[in-house]
N, C-alpha and C positions, 0 to 999 in steps of 0.2 A: 298820799294822803290828800284829801281835798278839803279845803276850808271854804265856806260859803258866807259871805257877809250880806246882809240885807238891811234896809232902813227899818228901823223900829221907832216908836214914838219917843220923843225926847224926855218924856217923863218916866220911861222905863229904866230902873236902875237894877243891875243884877250884881250882887255881892258874892264872891266865892270864898269860903272859908275852909281851909284844909286844917284838921285837927287830929292830933294824937289822941289815943286813949287817955293818957295822963292829962292832957289839956282839957279834955272834956270834963273830967272829974273836977278840975280847978275852976271851970267857967261859971260866971255869975250872969251871963247875958240871957235875957229873957227868951229870945228865939231859940237859943241853944238849949235851955232848960226845957223849953216846950218840946223841942224836937226829941230830947232825951226821954221825957215823961210820956208824951202822947204817942210817939211813933217809935219808941224803942231804938233810937239812934245810939249805937255804941262806939263810933269812930273806928270801927274794924277796917282793915285794910280794903279799899275798894268800895266800901259802903257809902251810900249818898243818900241825901234827902233834901227836898226843896221845901222851903218854909216862906210863906207870904208875910212880910215883916213891914207894916205901915205902907210906904210908898215904894217898896223894893221887893225883890225876890232874893231869898238868901239860899245859896246852894252850899250845903254842908258836905264835905268829903272826908271820909275817914282815912288815916294814914296808918293805923295800926298802932302798935307799941313802938315807943321811941327806940329801944334796943334793937328792934328787928327791921329798921329802915335801912334800905340799901338801894342800889341802883334800880334794880328790877321792880322794887315796891314803889319807888318814885315814878317809874314809867307807867305803872298801873294807876297811880293817882292822876298823873297827867292825862291818861287816855280817858278816865272817868270825867275829868273836867272838861276835856276837849268835846266829849260826847254831849254833854249838857249845853255847853256854849254854842256849838255848832247847830243845836236843834232849835235854839231861840230865834224866833222870826218875829 
């Protein structure tokens, strides 16, 4: 596995939020509600969505249902997170 680091603007802020389906239903955050309404984000395992939120990028990653989280599902979530963060230049 290779990780590349590059210089980015000091003003660039990337926030990663990993959500279960249950957490998504409870969330009141504006950006998360927008992802749910406008993009159909459901926090299914491995599902992801990028949202521009004020002066940052918000990467939402779904972890699926809380009861079904195991080592393999967490590896998939980690791979999804790695893919997005490695591609940010």
